[in-house]
LOGU-450694 format. One line per 8 residues: number of its first residue (from 1); their letters; for each residue x, y, z of N, C-alpha, C. Coordinates in pm, whole numbers, plus 50000, padded with zeros to 5 digits. Layout:
NUM) A) X/Y/Z/X/Y/Z/X/Y/Z; ...
This chain:
1) MSQASFLH) 75677/21004/65302/75651/21001/65159/75782/21003/65082; 75787/20936/64969/75908/20935/64888/75912/21059/64800; 76027/21083/64739/76041/21197/64652/75964/21174/64522; 75947/21281/64443/75880/21270/64315/75955/21174/64223; 75880/21093/64149/75942/20990/64065/76021/21049/63950; 75991/21172/63912/76060/21236/63799/76183/21315/63844; 76215/21311/63971/76336/21376/64024/76439/21268/64056; 76561/21289/64007/76666/21188/64022/76786/21249/64093
9) RQALYLRP) 76810/21202/64214/76928/21247/64287/77054/21191/64221; 77159/21273/64221/77288/21230/64171/77376/21191/64290; 77502/21167/64263/77597/21137/64371/77722/21221/64348; 77702/21353/64340/77811/21448/64316/77829/21535/64440; 77861/21473/64549/77865/21545/64676/77982/21643/64681; 77950/21767/64709/78051/21872/64726/78056/21905/64874; 78165/21864/64937/78177/21879/65082/78280/21985/65117; 78264/22050/65232/78361/22151/65273/78500/22092/65289
17) DPTRVIVR) 78599/22167/65246/78738/22121/65249/78821/22219/65332; 78858/22184/65454/78932/22278/65539/79074/22305/65493; 79124/22230/65393/79260/22256/65345/79265/22375/65250; 79150/22423/65205/79148/22537/65113/79151/22666/65196; 79256/22744/65181/79279/22859/65267/79315/22982/65185; 79282/23098/65240/79329/23226/65189/79392/23302/65304; 79470/23406/65275/79519/23494/65381/79431/23618/65384; 79393/23657/65505/79304/23770/65526/79369/23871/65619
25) PFKPATEP) 79333/23999/65610/79388/24098/65702/79358/24064/65847; 79459/24077/65930/79447/24058/66075/79503/24184/66137; 79421/24259/66216/79464/24395/66252/79534/24413/66387; 79512/24346/66492/79407/24251/66522/79275/24322/66552; 79172/24287/66478/79039/24346/66492/78944/24262/66411; 78817/24285/66429/78718/24214/66350/78706/24283/66215; 78744/24212/66108/78736/24269/65974/78590/24282/65932; 78552/24376/65842/78645/24470/65780/78640/24610/65842
33) RDLNPTDK) 78606/24622/65971/78599/24756/66030/78738/24816/66044; 78743/24949/66057/78870/25019/66072/78925/24997/66213; 79053/25025/66227/79117/25013/66358/79067/25122/66452; 79033/25083/66575/79003/25183/66676/79132/25217/66751; 79132/25314/66842/79256/25353/66910/79326/25237/66981; 79250/25147/67044/79313/25032/67112/79383/24943/67011; 79317/24917/66898/79378/24835/66793/79509/24898/66745; 79509/25030/66726/79629/25098/66676/79742/25088/66776
41) TRANHIVA) 79709/25100/66904/79813/25086/67007/79875/24947/67002; 79792/24845/66992/79842/24708/66984/79927/24688/66859; 79881/24745/66746/79955/24731/66621/80095/24791/66634; 80105/24907/66697/80235/24970/66711/80325/24896/66810; 80265/24830/66908/80347/24745/66996/80409/24630/66916; 80332/24572/66825/80385/24462/66743/80498/24513/66655; 80480/24629/66593/80584/24686/66508/80712/24711/66587; 80698/24764/66707/80816/24791/66789/80893/24662/66818
49) RILALDAK) 80822/24554/66841/80888/24425/66868/80962/24373/66744; 80901/24396/66626/80969/24355/66503/81097/24435/66484; 81088/24568/66506/81205/24653/66487/81316/24623/66587; 81280/24566/66700/81381/24534/66802/81462/24409/66768; 81418/24332/66670/81492/24213/66631/81619/24253/66556; 81730/24183/66583/81850/24208/66504/81832/24148/66366; 81914/24189/66271/81898/24151/66130/81898/23999/66111; 81986/23930/66182/81994/23784/66166/81867/23717/66217
57) SAASLLAD) 81817/23761/66331/81695/23703/66387/81575/23730/66297; 81568/23851/66242/81457/23886/66154/81459/23799/66028; 81577/23781/65971/81589/23698/65851/81552/23554/65880; 81593/23504/65994/81562/23366/66031/81411/23348/66053; 81349/23448/66116/81206/23441/66140/81128/23442/66008; 81167/23529/65916/81099/23535/65787/81116/23404/65710; 81236/23346/65716/81259/23218/65647/81170/23109/65704; 81150/23112/65836/81063/23013/65899/80917/23031/65854
65) VLENFQGR) 80874/23156/65845/80738/23184/65799/80719/23132/65656; 80814/23160/65571/80803/23116/65432/80804/22964/65420; 80886/22899/65500/80892/22753/65496/80756/22693/65534; 80687/22758/65627/80559/22706/65674/80443/22738/65580; 80447/22852/65510/80327/22899/65441/80340/22919/65291; 80462/22924/65236/80476/22966/65096/80406/22871/64999; 80407/22743/65024/80344/22648/64932/80193/22648/64937; 80136/22722/65031/79990/22724/65049/79924/22846/64986
73) HRNLLETF) 80006/22941/64935/79952/23065/64880/80040/23114/64765; 79982/23192/64676/80056/23254/64568/80122/23383/64615; 80243/23410/64563/80308/23541/64578/80306/23591/64722; 80351/23507/64814/80335/23539/64955/80415/23663/64996; 80538/23677/64949/80617/23795/64986/80553/23923/64933; 80499/23917/64811/80429/24033/64757/80306/24066/64842; 80235/23963/64887/80119/23984/64973/80159/24048/65105; 80272/24004/65162/80320/24064/65287/80349/24213/65267
81) ELRADEME) 80412/24248/65155/80449/24388/65133/80325/24475/65110; 80227/24421/65038/80102/24496/65019/80031/24520/65152; 80035/24419/65238/79971/24435/65369/80045/24538/65454; 80176/24541/65443/80254/24643/65515/80215/24783/65468; 80193/24800/65338/80149/24930/65285/80015/24969/65346; 79923/24872/65355/79790/24900/65408/79794/24942/65554; 79894/24896/65629/79902/24925/65772/79963/25060/65805; 80023/25126/65706/80098/25249/65734/80013/25355/65804
89) DALTRHDS) 79888/25370/65765/79804/25474/65823/79780/25451/65972; 79795/25329/66018/79770/25298/66159/79896/25311/66245; 80011/25331/66180/80137/25329/66254/80181/25470/66293; 80248/25480/66407/80311/25604/66447/80442/25621/66369; 80504/25737/66384/80631/25760/66313/80733/25655/66354; 80805/25605/66255/80899/25496/66283/81019/25509/66190; 81126/25440/66226/81243/25434/66138/81206/25361/66009; 81286/25383/65906/81262/25313/65780/81277/25163/65800
97) FSEIQRQL) 81188/25088/65738/81196/24943/65746/81294/24889/65643; 81364/24786/65680/81436/24708/65579/81333/24624/65504; 81376/24566/65393/81284/24481/65315/81232/24365/65400; 81321/24304/65476/81280/24190/65560/81184/24236/65669; 81209/24352/65730/81119/24403/65834/80980/24432/65777; 80977/24491/65655/80848/24520/65593/80771/24390/65568; 80839/24290/65520/80772/24163/65491/80724/24096/65619; 80803/24104/65724/80759/24050/65853/80638/24128/65906
105) LGAYFLNE) 80641/24260/65891/80528/24343/65935/80400/24296/65867; 80406/24278/65735/80289/24231/65663/80243/24095/65712; 80337/24005/65739/80302/23871/65785/80229/23874/65919; 80271/23963/66007/80209/23970/66140/80065/24025/66136; 80031/24093/66027/79896/24149/66018/79811/24077/65912; 79840/23950/65892/79759/23861/65810/79729/23735/65889; 79620/23670/65857/79596/23538/65914/79543/23445/65805; 79571/23318/65821/79523/23218/65728/79380/23181/65766
113) YSFEASAL) 79292/23180/65666/79150/23156/65692/79101/23042/65605; 79048/22939/65667/78990/22825/65596/78845/22858/65565; 78822/22908/65443/78694/22974/65413/78578/22877/65401; 78602/22749/65377/78492/22654/65369/78509/22540/65471; 78571/22571/65583/78597/22467/65683/78470/22408/65741; 78364/22489/65752/78243/22444/65819/78133/22399/65725; 78118/22467/65611/78005/22436/65524/78031/22483/65382; 77965/22415/65287/77969/22449/65146/77830/22419/65091
121) FNPSIVPH) 77747/22521/65079/77605/22492/65061/77535/22605/64986; 77402/22593/64972/77314/22689/64906/77366/22732/64768; 77377/22632/64677/77434/22658/64545/77334/22720/64449; 77387/22785/64346/77308/22822/64229/77392/22795/64105; 77326/22780/63989/77393/22734/63868/77350/22817/63749; 77447/22850/63661/77419/22923/63537/77510/22867/63427; 77473/22888/63301/77563/22848/63193/77696/22924/63201; 77803/22857/63167/77935/22921/63165/77937/23024/63052
129) PHQQGAPQ) 77995/23144/63074/78000/23244/62966/78084/23199/62847; 78173/23102/62868/78257/23051/62759/78230/22901/62744; 78179/22863/62630/78140/22725/62608/78244/22645/62530; 78366/22699/62514/78471/22623/62450/78497/22495/62530; 78505/22384/62458/78530/22257/62524/78407/22185/62572; 78290/22247/62553/78166/22179/62592/78141/22062/62497; 78090/21951/62547/78062/21837/62459/77949/21869/62362; 77948/21803/62248/77841/21825/62152/77706/21791/62216
137) GGLRFILS) 77614/21885/62209/77484/21865/62271/77484/21887/62421; 77599/21922/62476/77611/21944/62620/77633/22090/62653; 77675/22116/62776/77687/22254/62824/77787/22260/62937; 77865/22367/62937/77950/22398/63051/77872/22486/63147; 77895/22471/63278/77822/22554/63375/77917/22606/63482; 77869/22710/63550/77937/22762/63670/77842/22746/63787; 77894/22695/63895/77818/22677/64018/77873/22772/64122; 77786/22850/64184/77827/22933/64298/77784/22863/64426
145) LRAVGEGH) 77862/22880/64532/77831/22818/64660/77862/22914/64773; 77787/22901/64879/77814/22976/65002/77910/22893/65088; 78025/22950/65116/78126/22883/65198/78127/22948/65336; 78139/22866/65440/78140/22917/65578/78262/22865/65651; 78334/22958/65714/78452/22921/65791/78445/22972/65933; 78561/22992/65993/78572/23035/66132/78484/23156/66160; 78414/23154/66274/78328/23265/66311/78197/23270/66236; 78167/23164/66160/78045/23156/66078/78037/23274/65982
153) VSSLTFRT) 78150/23309/65921/78153/23413/65819/78137/23348/65683; 78043/23400/65604/78012/23342/65473/78082/23419/65362; 78135/23343/65265/78193/23402/65145/78136/23329/65024; 78173/23377/64906/78121/23323/64781/78234/23255/64706; 78211/23128/64667/78312/23053/64594/78245/22984/64475; 78326/22927/64386/78273/22878/64259/78331/22741/64223; 78256/22670/64139/78301/22547/64075/78257/22553/63928; 78322/22475/63844/78277/22458/63706/78246/22312/63682
161) GTIAADGG) 78170/22287/63576/78135/22149/63544/78073/22139/63407; 78030/22018/63373/77977/21988/63240/77849/21907/63250; 77755/21942/63164/77636/21860/63143/77653/21793/63008; 77652/21662/63004/77668/21588/62880/77538/21592/62800; 77544/21548/62675/77426/21548/62588/77313/21465/62647; 77349/21358/62721/77246/21273/62781/77202/21321/62919; 77252/21437/62961/77215/21492/63091/77306/21454/63205; 77408/21372/63179/77502/21334/63284/77583/21453/63332
169) LTVDPTAR) 77610/21459/63461/77677/21573/63522/77815/21536/63572; 77910/21625/63552/78042/21612/63614/78082/21749/63668; 78155/21750/63778/78208/21872/63838/78359/21866/63831; 78421/21973/63784/78566/21975/63768/78636/21977/63903; 78757/21920/63911/78835/21929/64035/78866/22075/64068; 78876/22105/64196/78907/22241/64237/79057/22267/64227; 79091/22393/64208/79231/22433/64213/79287/22410/64353; 79416/22383/64359/79477/22355/64490/79481/22481/64576
177) LASSPEIG) 79505/22596/64514/79515/22721/64589/79386/22801/64578; 79372/22902/64660/79257/22992/64656/79307/23136/64663; 79231/23228/64604/79275/23367/64595/79160/23463/64623; 79195/23575/64684/79101/23686/64702/79120/23785/64587; 79018/23866/64558/79031/23964/64449/79099/24091/64494; 79133/24173/64397/79179/24309/64422/79058/24403/64410; 79058/24508/64490/78951/24607/64481/78984/24706/64370; 78900/24707/64266/78927/24794/64152/78887/24937/64178
185) YRIFGPLG) 78768/24958/64234/78726/25092/64275/78629/25078/64391; 78612/25184/64465/78517/25189/64576/78453/25327/64577; 78321/25331/64556/78247/25456/64556/78159/25458/64680; 78177/25559/64763/78099/25572/64886/77967/25642/64856; 77858/25579/64895/77727/25637/64871/77642/25634/64996; 77523/25693/64990/77437/25699/65110/77393/25562/65159; 77388/25463/65071/77347/25329/65111/77465/25240/65149; 77584/25287/65120/77703/25205/65144/77791/25207/65022
193) DDIEVTFK) 77890/25121/65020/77991/25122/64916/77944/25049/64791; 77975/25110/64676/77962/25045/64545/78105/25005/64507; 78129/24876/64490/78266/24826/64482/78283/24736/64360; 78399/24746/64296/78439/24649/64195/78554/24565/64251; 78542/24433/64240/78650/24344/64278/78689/24261/64156; 78820/24240/64139/78871/24177/64018/78976/24072/64051; 78964/23958/63984/79063/23851/63997/79155/23852/63875; 79277/23806/63892/79367/23792/63779/79314/23685/63684
201) ESRDISER) 79329/23711/63556/79273/23622/63455/79331/23481/63464; 79452/23470/63513/79518/23339/63521/79461/23251/63631; 79383/23308/63721/79329/23230/63832/79211/23145/63784; 79213/23016/63814/79102/22928/63783/78977/22977/63857; 78860/22956/63797/78737/23004/63862/78720/22943/64000; 78757/22817/64016/78741/22753/64147/78837/22809/64251; 78935/22888/64206/79031/22950/64297/78979/23083/64353; 78876/23139/64291/78830/23274/64323/78732/23271/64441
209) VIFPVTES) 78761/23350/64542/78679/23359/64662/78645/23505/64688; 78517/23537/64692/78474/23674/64724/78437/23677/64871; 78522/23741/64949/78507/23749/65093/78448/23885/65128; 78381/23902/65242/78327/24033/65278/78431/24144/65271; 78392/24256/65207/78484/24368/65191/78426/24500/65242; 78299/24500/65285/78238/24622/65338/78180/24592/65476; 78149/24699/65547/78091/24682/65681/77957/24610/65674; 77876/24639/65572/77745/24574/65562/77757/24424/65540
217) QSHGIEDA) 77871/24378/65487/77895/24236/65461/77983/24171/65567; 78015/24240/65672/78126/24199/65759/78111/24059/65818; 77987/24010/65832/77967/23874/65881/77917/23780/65772; 77912/23828/65649/77877/23733/65547/77818/23787/65419; 77856/23722/65309/77790/23734/65179/77714/23603/65164; 77582/23608/65178/77503/23486/65195/77409/23463/65076; 77400/23336/65035/77292/23286/64949/77277/23364/64819; 77385/23368/64741/77381/23436/64612/77293/23358/64514
225) RFVEFIDG) 77195/23426/64458/77104/23367/64359/77142/23420/64221; 77222/23343/64148/77271/23386/64018/77168/23359/63909; 77168/23447/63808/77083/23429/63692/77155/23485/63570; 77141/23416/63458/77188/23468/63330/77079/23559/63275; 77108/23688/63269/77007/23788/63232/77032/23833/63089; 76928/23825/63006/76939/23864/62865/76861/23993/62845; 76927/24093/62788/76862/24223/62765/76910/24277/62631; 76823/24267/62529/76859/24318/62397/76977/24247/62336
233) GRKTYYAT) 76992/24120/62363/77105/24043/62310/77228/24048/62398; 77229/24136/62497/77343/24146/62589/77321/24050/62705; 77424/23975/62739/77416/23874/62844/77497/23920/62965; 77431/23928/63079/77496/23967/63205/77454/23868/63312; 77547/23838/63400/77515/23750/63513/77496/23837/63637; 77376/23829/63694/77346/23901/63818/77326/23799/63930; 77355/23845/64050/77322/23765/64168/77274/23859/64278; 77158/23830/64332/77117/23897/64455/77168/23815/64572
241) YTAYTGLA) 77214/23882/64675/77266/23811/64793/77232/23890/64917; 77244/23824/65031/77218/23889/65159/77350/23933/65220; 77363/24061/65246/77477/24115/65320/77439/24118/65468; 77529/24067/65553/77498/24050/65695/77608/24111/65780; 77569/24201/65870/77667/24267/65956/77692/24191/66086; 77614/24090/66113/77613/24025/66243/77492/24066/66324; 77433/24181/66284/77311/24230/66350/77200/24259/66250; 77237/24311/66134/77137/24355/66036/77165/24291/65901
249) IRSELLET) 77056/24278/65820/77068/24225/65685/77016/24327/65585; 77059/24311/65462/76999/24382/65350/77037/24308/65223; 76964/24334/65115/76994/24272/64987/77088/24361/64907; 77182/24296/64840/77274/24365/64751/77279/24291/64618; 77337/24356/64517/77340/24299/64383/77484/24286/64336; 77515/24169/64282/77645/24144/64222/77626/24130/64072; 77718/24188/63995/77706/24190/63849/77839/24151/63787; 77836/24062/63686/77957/24024/63615/77921/23978/63475
257) SDFRSFRM) 78017/23987/63386/78000/23929/63252/78097/23815/63228; 78198/23803/63314/78305/23706/63290/78346/23625/63413; 78286/23650/63527/78321/23585/63654/78466/23610/63694; 78521/23718/63642/78654/23763/63683/78647/23900/63750; 78565/23989/63693/78544/24121/63751/78398/24131/63795; 78377/24174/63919/78243/24177/63978/78216/24315/64036; 78095/24366/64010/78050/24489/64073/77951/24451/64183; 77968/24507/64302/77882/24480/64416/77815/24611/64458
265) TPLDGAAA) 77679/24612/64455/77604/24736/64473/77492/24716/64575; 77477/24805/64673/77361/24796/64763/77231/24822/64688; 77125/24755/64726/76993/24780/64670/76914/24872/64763; 76830/24953/64703/76752/25052/64776/76604/25012/64773; 76528/25069/64866/76385/25046/64869/76343/24953/64982; 76214/24957/65014/76163/24880/65127/76184/24731/65109; 76170/24681/64986/76183/24537/64963/76326/24488/64982; 76424/24576/64966/76564/24536/64977/76610/24522/65121
273) RNKGMALF) 76523/24552/65216/76561/24536/65356/76542/24391/65401; 76498/24307/65311/76475/24166/65341/76574/24081/65262; 76565/23949/65280/76655/23858/65211/76575/23776/65110; 76648/23697/65030/76583/23602/64942/76521/23663/64819; 76582/23767/64759/76531/23824/64636/76587/23748/64516; 76505/23723/64415/76548/23648/64297/76499/23719/64171; 76594/23753/64084/76566/23833/63965/76519/23744/63849; 76415/23788/63779/76375/23720/63655/76487/23733/63551
281) PRRIHGKY) 76499/23637/63459/76611/23638/63364/76596/23735/63248; 76488/23809/63243/76470/23915/63142/76366/24014/63195; 76357/24128/63128/76255/24226/63165/76116/24172/63130; 76018/24217/63203/75879/24186/63175/75806/24317/63151; 75756/24333/63028/75689/24459/62989/75778/24580/63019; 75906/24565/62989/76001/24675/63001/76057/24699/63139; 76011/24624/63239/76059/24644/63376/76135/24522/63426; 76227/24548/63519/76292/24438/63591/76191/24381/63691
289) AMIARQDN) 76203/24252/63717/76108/24187/63808/76182/24095/63904; 76134/24091/64025/76190/24005/64131/76079/23925/64198; 76118/23807/64244/76038/23734/64341/76107/23754/64476; 76032/23792/64579/76092/23818/64709/75993/23786/64820; 76046/23777/64941/75961/23754/65058/75979/23871/65153; 75875/23954/65164/75885/24077/65242/75836/24061/65386; 75763/23954/65414/75699/23943/65544/75734/23814/65618; 75842/23749/65574/75886/23624/65636/75784/23511/65625
297) ENLYLIYS) 75693/23522/65528/75590/23418/65519/75546/23391/65375; 75522/23498/65298/75464/23485/65163/75563/23531/65057; 75533/23495/64931/75615/23537/64819/75547/23649/64742; 75626/23751/64704/75576/23870/64637/75642/23884/64499; 75570/23947/64408/75626/23992/64281/75648/24142/64289; 75770/24186/64256/75807/24327/64267/75867/24371/64134; 75835/24492/64092/75891/24548/63970/75980/24668/64003; 76076/24693/63912/76165/24809/63926/76199/24862/63787
305) KDLYRWDG) 76212/24994/63778/76249/25055/63651/76399/25053/63628; 76477/25052/63737/76621/25074/63721/76711/24965/63777; 76655/24857/63829/76728/24742/63881/76779/24761/64024; 76788/24886/64072/76853/24910/64200/76759/24955/64312; 76638/24996/64277/76541/25035/64381/76418/24945/64369; 76379/24887/64486/76271/24789/64488/76172/24823/64601; 76053/24866/64561/75948/24901/64657/75820/24828/64621; 75727/24827/64716/75594/24774/64689/75594/24624/64667
313) GQAILKPQ) 75512/24581/64573/75502/24439/64544/75363/24385/64573; 75336/24269/64513/75205/24205/64528/75227/24061/64573; 75158/24021/64679/75168/23882/64726/75105/23790/64623; 75181/23687/64580/75129/23596/64478/75124/23451/64526; 75202/23416/64626/75202/23279/64679/75203/23283/64831; 75112/23209/64891/75104/23199/65036/75109/23052/65078; 75150/23023/65200/75150/22884/65245/75011/22821/65227; 75009/22703/65166/74881/22639/65137/74878/22492/65181
321) FPWEFVQI) 74994/22424/65171/74998/22282/65199/75077/22255/65327; 75054/22144/65394/75116/22120/65525/75268/22133/65526; 75336/22095/65418/75483/22101/65417/75537/22244/65409; 75446/22343/65394/75489/22483/65383/75407/22574/65475; 75341/22518/65575/75254/22598/65661/75330/22709/65735; 75457/22689/65770/75532/22790/65846/75566/22909/65758; 75624/22883/65639/75657/22990/65546/75697/22928/65413; 75696/23011/65310/75751/22972/65181/75851/23078/65137
329) GNCGSPIE) 75941/23038/65048/76039/23129/64992/76077/23081/64854; 76149/23164/64780/76193/23119/64647/76322/23040/64658; 76345/22957/64559/76470/22880/64547/76543/22923/64422; 76557/23054/64405/76630/23106/64291/76540/23170/64188; 76602/23218/64083/76530/23292/63979/76434/23202/63903; 76320/23258/63859/76228/23179/63777/76294/23132/63648; 76253/23016/63600/76308/22954/63479/76200/22960/63372; 76234/23016/63256/76134/23033/63152/76113/22903/63074
337) LDEGWLLL) 75990/22856/63070/75949/22740/62992/75842/22783/62893; 75808/22696/62798/75698/22726/62707/75568/22746/62783; 75552/22669/62891/75428/22671/62967/75414/22791/63059; 75524/22857/63091/75520/22970/63183/75651/22982/63259; 75651/23057/63368/75769/23072/63453/75766/22964/63561; 75868/22878/63560/75880/22777/63664/75954/22838/63782; 75888/22845/63895/75948/22900/64016/75964/22787/64118; 76087/22754/64148/76113/22658/64255/76099/22730/64389
345) THGVGPVR) 76036/22665/64483/76009/22725/64613/76061/22634/64724; 76082/22693/64842/76104/22608/64959/75990/22632/65057; 75955/22527/65127/75853/22536/65229/75906/22484/65361; 75860/22541/65469/75901/22498/65602/75779/22436/65671; 75795/22311/65716/75686/22237/65777/75713/22200/65921; 75651/22091/65969/75666/22051/66109/75812/22026/66145; 75849/22062/66267/75985/22046/66321/76087/22116/66231; 76042/22227/66170/76125/22310/66082/76196/22228/65974
353) RYSIGAAL) 76122/22138/65911/76179/22064/65799/76158/22144/65670; 76267/22165/65598/76264/22238/65471/76250/22139/65356; 76158/22170/65263/76142/22091/65142/76138/22185/65022; 76159/22129/64903/76159/22208/64780/76038/22169/64695; 75960/22268/64654/75846/22248/64567/75855/22336/64445; 75743/22357/64376/75744/22436/64254/75608/22500/64231; 75612/22611/64156/75490/22677/64110/75512/22721/63966; 75403/22732/63890/75409/22777/63752/75333/22909/63742
361) LDKNDPTK) 75403/23013/63695/75345/23146/63684/75319/23179/63537; 75219/23261/63514/75187/23303/63378/75303/23383/63319; 75335/23355/63193/75453/23417/63132/75434/23568/63111; 75314/23611/63079/75290/23753/63054/75250/23829/63181; 75192/23758/63275/75149/23820/63400/75184/23727/63516; 75307/23738/63570/75351/23644/63673/75275/23654/63805; 75183/23750/63818/75099/23749/63939/74999/23634/63934; 74976/23579/63816/74882/23467/63800/74953/23335/63823
369) VLARSVEP) 74911/23263/63923/74968/23131/63953/74886/23027/63880; 74948/22960/63783/74878/22862/63701/74868/22726/63769; 74971/22691/63845/74972/22560/63910/75082/22561/64016; 75073/22467/64110/75180/22451/64209/75181/22307/64259; 75290/22268/64322/75306/22130/64368/75235/22111/64501; 75148/22010/64504/75077/21977/64628/75173/21913/64727; 75263/21829/64677/75365/21763/64758/75503/21815/64716; 75602/21810/64804/75736/21855/64767/75796/21770/64654
377) LLRPEPSE) 75879/21833/64574/75959/21759/64477/76076/21690/64546; 76130/21757/64646/76251/21709/64715/76239/21740/64862; 76261/21640/64944/76263/21661/65088/76381/21583/65145; 76427/21615/65266/76544/21546/65321/76519/21397/65336; 76610/21317/65279/76607/21173/65303/76675/21143/65436; 76656/21022/65491/76722/20990/65618/76873/21015/65615; 76937/20987/65502/77082/21007/65494/77120/21154/65484; 77022/21242/65462/77050/21385/65444/77001/21469/65561
385) REGYVPNV) 76962/21407/65668/76902/21482/65778/77005/21550/65868; 77127/21493/65874/77222/21541/65974/77313/21648/65916; 77341/21749/65997/77431/21856/65955/77420/21972/66050; 77477/22086/66008/77477/22204/66093/77335/22248/66126; 77245/22242/66027/77103/22269/66048/77027/22147/65996; 76983/22057/66083/76922/21932/66037/76794/21953/65957; 76764/21853/65874/76634/21843/65806/76609/21956/65706; 76714/21993/65632/76701/22101/65534/76753/22055/65398
393) VYTCGAMR) 76674/22076/65293/76724/22079/65156/76691/22217/65101; 76784/22274/65023/76768/22414/64984/76853/22439/64860; 76805/22527/64774/76885/22569/64659/76867/22718/64638; 76967/22781/64575/76959/22922/64539/76946/22942/64388; 76925/22832/64314/76901/22851/64171/76929/22728/64088; 76833/22690/64005/76847/22579/63913/76856/22634/63770; 76868/22542/63672/76888/22583/63533/76824/22479/63442; 76770/22526/63332/76716/22433/63232/76827/22389/63137
401) HKDQIILP) 76827/22259/63103/76909/22208/62993/76824/22108/62916; 76784/22148/62795/76698/22066/62711/76569/22031/62785; 76543/21902/62806/76416/21863/62867/76428/21837/63016; 76536/21889/63078/76557/21867/63221/76584/21998/63295; 76553/21997/63421/76599/22101/63513/76717/22044/63590; 76827/22116/63590/76946/22078/63667/76937/22151/63800; 76926/22075/63906/76898/22131/64039/77013/22100/64135; 77103/22196/64159/77198/22177/64269/77127/22211/64400
409) YAISDTYS) 77154/22137/64504/77085/22167/64630/77176/22138/64748; 77149/22210/64857/77227/22196/64980/77158/22101/65075; 77238/22037/65157/77189/21938/65251/77226/21983/65393; 77125/22012/65471/77141/22044/65614/77246/22152/65639; 77250/22252/65549/77342/22366/65562/77487/22323/65582; 77525/22211/65518/77659/22159/65538/77730/22128/65407; 77667/22055/65316/77730/22019/65190/77624/22019/65080; 77666/21989/64957/77576/22005/64842/77577/21882/64752
417) NFATIEIA) 77471/21869/64674/77456/21761/64578/77376/21815/64459; 77343/21727/64364/77264/21764/64247/77147/21668/64231; 77042/21718/64165/76933/21634/64119/76892/21684/63980; 76828/21597/63904/76772/21637/63775/76622/21611/63778; 76547/21695/63706/76401/21686/63704/76355/21682/63559; 76270/21587/63526/76213/21578/63392/76101/21682/63381; 76117/21777/63287/76023/21889/63280/75883/21844/63244; 75869/21759/63146/75735/21718/63103/75660/21650/63217
425) ALMRALS) 75729/21562/63291/75664/21493/63403/75631/21592/63514; 75716/21688/63536/75688/21790/63638/75563/21869/63601; 75550/21908/63475/75432/21984/63432/75304/21904/63455; 75311/21774/63431/75193/21691/63453/75159/21679/63600; 75261/21688/63685/75239/21668/63829/75188/21793/63900; 75212/21911/63840/75165/22032/63904/75013/22041/63899; 74955/22091/64007/74810/22094/64019/74759/22238/64011
């Protein structure tokens, strides 16, 4: 079957770029866990070898390192020195380092990481907090993407772009360099760390990469579902995402107002032990609301008084049509229309083919399903079948602009594209 006639694929392919690199701590150990005794022994062996170099050899070695890497990163010598400071707790008593020895020490405990070498997928989109420079009748946007590199570790990266008055889409070129944030504070709690990470204001948004910083995230920050949340005139951008240790998952919440400083907080409650939670863009009857999948099959509506604890819930959508017989899930936060809440969904069908559909929920009582798509809006075309996970189209969040839905979507867990959907035609097609 062909795609819906009111959905129009674009040709704005965002593909993984292995030339985009950051430097990450190398202990040598699996980040971000602490050094164990064996790691510390190895670290001190490396330090002893550095200290054994004569001054001329050390200077020559550092010059060689800078010649190879300085043009690929900002403030590399400063980064080396900061890393040397971080390693002090793991080192045994030692003679004072010279400046060159300290910088070499830092270099030996960093590694270059190509954060999107393998995949750039599962996007979500929100209006840019600053609309300066937006075309008349158009809109600036921020796109978040899941980037995957060596070891299948997922991080969060961003792009910016413009929607023209006529609905035409452009994505801005990425910055040549990439940067990790600084940790502003870390509060240890019973559920894990509550952390603030901050980027320098001078860094372009496309340069900012949020890499795992806690044990719960050690193998990935996955599938961030961003939403512009309005509460009493105050605008905040939230994203629910899956934190993955390599063995266990849980949902966490990211909060920002400017996409420069981000708060990352674990979520509590039975519903937060699963993935795929999507926050409504405003309170409903005074409560926060989420769409989530608690049983790996159906979609639930869950309420919370405080945004951070999520229990209970009511099943509102179950697999009904052949393209979703295996399971259904949400494709990002519900979008408010005059007709109700538009919820994009994904369904899994034969041979684990993922397709994207939609449902319309009552605006005052989202447990009431007013209509849903009998056939998918978007399914993998022959040209989109191949990738790391074949036969998948997926999104973590779309956005309304005038009479269209702007839908960024991932292709086979490898790269991303965009589509636009005519709202009026979609409403007529829902059954």
